[in-house]
C-alpha positions in Angstrom: -14.1 -55.0 36.4 -14.5 -52.4 33.7 -13.1 -48.9 34.4 -14.9 -45.9 33.0 -12.9 -44.3 30.3 -12.4 -40.5 30.2 -14.0 -38.6 27.3 -11.6 -37.7 24.5 -10.6 -34.1 23.9 -11.6 -32.6 20.5 -9.6 -30.0 18.6 -12.2 -27.5 19.8 -11.6 -28.5 23.4 -7.9 -28.1 23.1 -8.2 -24.7 21.5 -10.8 -23.4 24.0 -8.9 -24.5 27.1 -5.5 -23.3 25.8 -6.9 -20.0 24.7 -8.7 -19.6 28.1 -5.5 -20.3 30.1 -3.3 -18.0 28.1 -5.8 -15.1 28.3 -6.3 -15.8 32.0 -2.5 -15.7 32.7 -2.0 -12.5 30.7 -4.9 -10.8 32.4 -3.7 -11.7 35.8 -0.2 -10.5 35.1 -1.5 -7.3 33.6 -3.8 -6.8 36.6 -0.8 -7.2 39.0 1.4 -4.8 36.9 -1.4 -2.2 37.0 -1.7 -2.6 40.8 2.1 -2.2 41.2 2.2 0.9 39.1 -0.8 2.5 40.9 1.0 1.9 44.2 4.3 3.4 42.8 2.5 6.5 41.6 0.7 6.9 45.0 3.8 6.1 47.1 6.8 7.0 44.9 10.3 6.0 45.8 12.8 8.8 45.2 15.5 6.2 44.5 13.8 4.1 41.9 10.6 5.8 40.6 10.2 7.4 37.2 6.7 8.8 36.5 6.9 8.6 32.8 8.0 4.9 33.0 5.1 4.2 35.3 2.7 5.7 32.8 4.1 3.6 30.0 3.7 0.5 32.1 0.1 1.5 33.0 -0.8 2.0 29.3 0.7 -1.4 28.5 -1.2 -3.1 31.3 -4.5 -1.3 30.3 -4.1 -2.4 26.7 -3.6 -6.0 27.7 -6.5 -6.0 30.1 -8.8 -4.3 27.6 -8.1 -7.0 25.0 -7.4 -10.1 27.1 -10.0 -9.9 29.8 -13.1 -9.8 27.4 -11.4 -12.6 25.4 -11.1 -14.7 28.6 -14.6 -14.0 29.7 -15.9 -14.8 26.2 -14.1 -18.1 25.9 -15.0 -19.0 29.5 -18.7 -18.4 28.8 -18.4 -20.5 25.6 -16.9 -23.4 27.6 -19.5 -22.9 30.4 -22.4 -23.3 28.0 -20.6 -26.3 26.4 -20.2 -28.0 29.8 -23.8 -27.4 30.8 -25.0 -29.1 27.6 -22.5 -32.0 28.0 -21.3 -32.6 31.6 -18.6 -35.0 30.4 -16.7 -32.0 29.0 -15.7 -31.3 32.6 -13.8 -34.6 32.7 -11.6 -34.2 29.7 -7.8 -34.6 30.3 -6.7 -31.2 29.0 -9.1 -29.3 31.3 -7.8 -31.3 34.3 -4.2 -30.7 33.4 -4.5 -27.0 32.8 -6.6 -26.4 36.0 -4.1 -28.3 38.1 -1.3 -26.4 36.5 -3.1 -23.1 37.4 -3.5 -24.3 41.0 0.2 -25.2 41.1 1.3 -21.8 39.7 -1.0 -19.8 42.1 0.1 -22.0 45.1 3.8 -21.4 44.4 3.0 -17.6 43.9 1.3 -17.5 47.3 4.1 -19.3 49.0 6.8 -17.1 47.4 4.8 -14.0 48.2 4.6 -14.9 51.8 8.3 -15.9 52.0 9.2 -12.5 50.6 7.0 -10.7 53.1 8.5 -12.6 56.0 12.1 -12.0 54.7 11.6 -8.3 54.3 9.9 -8.2 57.7 12.9 -9.9 59.3 15.2 -7.4 57.6 13.2 -4.5 58.9 12.5 -3.2 55.4 8.7 -3.2 55.5 7.3 -0.1 53.7 3.7 0.8 52.7 4.7 0.3 49.0 6.0 -3.2 49.7 3.0 -4.3 51.9 0.5 -3.1 49.3 2.3 -4.9 46.5 2.4 -8.1 48.5 -1.3 -7.8 49.2 -2.1 -7.3 45.5 -0.2 -10.5 44.5 -1.6 -12.4 47.5 -5.2 -11.4 46.9 -5.0 -12.1 43.2 -3.4 -15.5 43.6 -5.8 -16.5 46.4 -8.8 -15.5 44.3 -7.7 -17.5 41.3 -6.7 -20.5 43.4 -10.0 -20.5 45.3 -12.1 -20.3 42.2 -10.4 -23.1 40.3 -10.2 -25.3 43.3 -13.9 -25.0 43.6 -14.3 -25.6 39.9 -12.3 -28.9 40.1 -14.3 -30.1 43.1 -17.7 -29.3 41.6 -19.1 -32.2 39.5 -21.8 -30.2 37.8 -22.3 -26.5 37.2 -25.7 -26.8 35.5 -27.5 -25.1 38.4 -24.6 -23.2 40.0 -24.5 -19.4 39.8 -21.0 -19.2 41.1 -19.3 -18.8 37.7 -21.6 -16.0 36.6 -21.3 -14.2 39.9 -17.5 -14.6 39.9 -17.3 -13.3 36.3 -19.3 -10.3 37.2 -17.4 -9.5 40.3 -14.0 -9.9 38.6 -15.1 -7.8 35.7 -16.2 -5.0 38.0 -12.7 -5.0 39.6 -11.0 -5.1 36.2 -13.1 -2.3 34.8 -12.3 -0.2 38.0 -8.6 -0.8 37.4 -8.9 0.3 33.8 -10.9 3.4 34.7 -8.3 4.3 37.3 -5.7 4.0 34.6 -7.5 6.4 32.4 -7.7 8.9 35.3 -3.9 8.6 35.7 -2.7 8.6 32.1 -5.5 10.6 30.5 -7.6 9.9 27.4 -6.0 9.0 24.0 -6.5 12.6 22.9 -4.7 13.9 26.0 -1.9 11.4 25.4 -1.4 12.7 21.9 -1.0 16.2 23.3 1.6 14.8 25.8 3.5 13.1 23.0 3.6 16.3 21.0 4.9 18.1 24.1 7.5 15.5 24.7 8.7 16.1 21.1 8.8 19.8 21.8 10.9 19.3 24.9 13.2 17.0 22.9 13.5 19.6 20.2 14.3 22.4 22.6 16.9 20.3 24.3 18.5 19.6 20.9 18.5 23.3 20.1 20.0 24.1 23.5 22.8 21.6 22.8 23.5 23.2 19.4 23.6 26.7 20.9 26.2 25.5 23.3 28.3 23.9 20.5 28.0 27.1 18.5 29.2 29.1 21.5 32.2 26.8 22.0 33.2 26.6 18.4 32.6 30.4 17.7 34.9 31.6 20.4 32.2 32.6 22.9 29.6 34.0 20.5 26.0 33.0 20.8 24.0 32.6 17.6 21.9 35.6 16.6 19.0 33.5 15.3 18.2 29.8 15.1 19.1 29.9 11.4 22.7 30.3 12.4 22.6 26.7 13.8 21.9 25.2 10.4 24.9 23.1 9.3 24.8 21.5 5.9 28.0 19.6 6.6 26.7 17.8 9.7 23.2 17.7 8.2 21.6 19.6 11.2 18.6 21.7 10.6 16.6 23.5 13.3 13.5 21.5 14.2 10.0 23.1 14.2 6.9 22.5 16.2 5.7 19.0 15.4 2.0 19.9 15.4 1.9 23.4 13.8 5.2 23.6 11.9 5.9 27.0 13.5 9.5 27.9 14.4 10.5 27.8 18.0 11.3 31.1 19.6 14.9 32.1 20.4 16.4 35.2 21.8 19.7 36.3 23.5 20.1 38.4 26.6 23.0 39.9 28.5 26.2 38.0 28.5 25.7 34.3 27.9 22.0 34.3 28.6 19.5 33.0 26.0 15.8 32.1 26.0 13.9 29.3 24.2 10.1 29.4 23.9 7.5 26.9 22.7 3.7 26.6 23.0 2.6 23.4 24.8 -0.7 21.6 24.8 -0.6 20.0 28.3 0.9 20.3 31.7 4.2 18.6 32.2 4.2 15.7 34.7 6.7 13.5 36.4 10.4 14.0 36.8 10.7 17.3 35.1 11.8 19.9 37.6 11.6 23.6 38.2 11.8 26.0 35.2 14.2 28.3 36.9 16.9 25.6 37.3 20.2 26.7 35.7 21.3 24.9 32.5 24.1 22.5 33.6 24.1 19.2 31.8 23.1 17.3 28.6 19.9 15.4 27.9 16.1 16.1 27.9 15.9 15.1 31.6 19.1 16.7 32.7 19.6 19.5 30.2 18.3 22.1 32.5 14.6 21.9 33.3 11.6 21.6 31.0 8.6 21.8 33.4 5.8 23.6 31.6 2.1 24.4 31.7 -0.4 24.8 28.9 0.4 27.6 26.4 3.5 29.6 25.6 6.3 28.8 28.0 9.9 30.3 27.9 13.0 28.7 29.4 15.9 31.0 30.4 19.3 29.5 30.1 22.8 30.7 31.0 25.9 28.9 29.7 28.6 28.4 32.4 32.0 29.0 30.7 33.7 26.9 33.3 31.6 23.9 32.3 31.6 24.6 28.6 35.1 25.9 27.7 35.8 27.2 24.2 37.3 24.9 21.7 40.8 25.9 20.9 
C-alpha cells in the first residue's frame, strides 16, 4: 500500500509562513495592549495609573499595528492566492505546524484568561477595568482560534469568501483602534507640541531647583535675575525655550516668593496637578505643580525655610 507523500516546503513557503505568523502575533499583542490602555484611560486606577505612561504605550501599540497589520494582510493575501493556484500548498508541513502552534497558544491564552477571571471573582476583586481586559483577551484569542481552526479543517478555499470577509472585518476593527488612538494621543504635530511643552516643564523644574540651591547657599537671598544662576564651575547655564530660544520669565515677590513663566503650545494632561499647589518637593512631577493651558502661564512658588534650611 502506497502512502501519499506530503508536498515539500520551498524557501518561499518557509519565509511566507514565518513572516505571517510573526506579524500576526505582534499585531495581536499590539491590539491587546491598545485595548488595555484604552480601558486604563477610561477607567483609571488611582493607585497604579499614569496618563503619560498610557499614552506612550498607546503610541507604541499604534506604531506596531500600523506597520505589522498591513504586512500581515499582505502576506496572507499572497499565500491565499498561492493556495488557490496550487491546493497542495495547504498541506505543507510548516503551515500545519505553525497553525497548530497558533491554536495551542490561543487555547492556552483562553484557559489562563478564564482561570484568572474565576480566581479574581472568588477573591471578590472584580472591577470594571478587570472584566473589560479579560473580555479583550478572550474575544481576541477566541477570534484567532476560531478562524485558524476553520482554516485547518477546510480542504479548499478556492470558492470560499471567509478569508476575505474575515480580513475586511478584522481590518475595520484594527483601523477603529488606531483612529481611537489618534483621538487620545493627538496628531504627530500635536505630539510635537506636547514634547516641547514637556521640555519647558523640565526646564522650569530645573530652574526652580537652582533657585532653591541659590537661596540655601546665599544665606536666604533669592537671585535677582536668572543670569545669577549661571555657574561656570558646575557648568550650569540657564535653559531657554526649546522652540523659540527665548528666555524664561523670572521675577521675585515679597519674602521668599518667586514666579516662573513660560509660553506653552498645548494643554497639559495627566498627572500634573493644580497650578496653585505650593512648592514642596523635587522633580518635574513633584516639584510643585506644572498644570498649564495654551499660551503664557506663570507658576507662583514659595520656598519653605523649614524644608530648605540654609547651608552653614
